[in-house]
N, C-alpha and C positions, 0 to 999 in steps of 0.2 A: 958565266953562267949566262947560258941561254935565254934567247925572248921568251921559251915555252916554259924554262923553269922559274922566270921571274914571274910569268903569270901564274904558275901554280902556286909559289910563294903569295903571291898579293892574295889570290884568291883564299888561299888556308888563311892568313893573318884578318881578312874581311870575316871571315867563319866564325874565327875566334873571338874577334870584336862583337859580332851579333850574339854570339853563345854568352859573352859576358854580361852584356846588356840586358839581357833577357831577366836577370836575376835583381837588377834594378828598377826600383819604381820611379813613377814620374814625381814625386815626393822629393827624391835625390836628387833632381836637377835643380841647378841654380836658376831663381827668377829672375833679379835684376842686376843690370850694372850700373854705376854712376859714375859719370865721365865728367871730371873736374879739370878746366883749363885757366893759369892765373897768369898774367903778362903785364911787365911794368908799363909799356906803352903799346898796346896790341894795335898794329898795323899792318894790313895785308896777311894777316894770320888766317888759316883755313883750318878746319876740322871734317875730316871725313871718317863717318861709323858707318859699321855695318853690322847686322847680325845673321847674315844670310850670305856667306862667303866659302869659295873655295882655296886651297893654294895649288898649283899647278906650278911643277918646273920652279918654286919658288917665287911663284909671282901670286899675287891675290886676284881673283876673279869674283867679281861681286855681283849677287843676284840683286842686291838693292843696295843701297848706300845714301845716306845724308851728309850735305855737305854743308857745314854751318861757319858762316863769316864772321870770325871772335872780332868782337868790338870792345870787349871788357871783360872781366872775369865771367866764366861761364860754368855752369853745372847743370847734367841733365841727366835723371835716371831714365834708362833704357830697359825695357821688358824682355827677356832673354826668351827666345821660342825655342822649340822640341829639340832644337839644335845645340842649344845652351854655348852659343859662341859669340864672340865680339871681339870686333877690330875697329882700333881708334888710332887715326893718323895725324899729327899736327904736322900743318905744313907752313914754311915762312915762304909767301908769293912775293915778299919784298926785296928792297936793295940793300936793306941795312940789317944786320943782327939784332934778333929779339931774345931777351931774357925770357924764359916760359917754364913753366911747370905744368905738367901733364900727369894726373892721379886717375886711375880706375879703381874703383873696389866692386866686388861681386859678391851681391848680398852682405854688406857691411863689412868685408874683408878685404882689407887693401892688397890689391895685387899687382901694382905697378906706381910709384911715385917717383919721378924723375925731373930735377931742375938744371937749368943749365940755358948758355948761349947756343940758340938755334940760327945758323948763318943763312945768307939769303939762299933761296933753292933749297934748303934741307929741310929735312922732315924728322919726326920723333912718332916712329911705330909702334904700337902695342897690339899684341893677338892673343887672345881667350881663348880656348878650347877644353870643354870640359872632357877629364880622362875619367874614365871608370875604374877604380881601383879593386882589386880582389880583397876579400876580407882575409 
């Protein structure tokens, strides 16, 4: 496929997404996400959360992001904006493994719930993008 063909396909898909979204109302968009972190002995854990980001070549590019140092169990409700997306990544910045749980609910519905051991330098990522479904 040539570069020109890729551009045409990309423009077609963008137009299709825009056309589909015209039929949806703002009431259909999810309103909030609850991010919960649990750890047996939180030490050197960070949580990076963003509701404004893009994925470019498999990398997240943040327009804004909150970084929270986890010192105990943590739970926070994040308001979702008109993009209806959230990225939450739990990172072990320490030298020892940590037993962790990361859970994310969107408007009260669990979308992600993972527990396990997070090794030094490892991360546990979650990304949610609201998808328009055709009736």
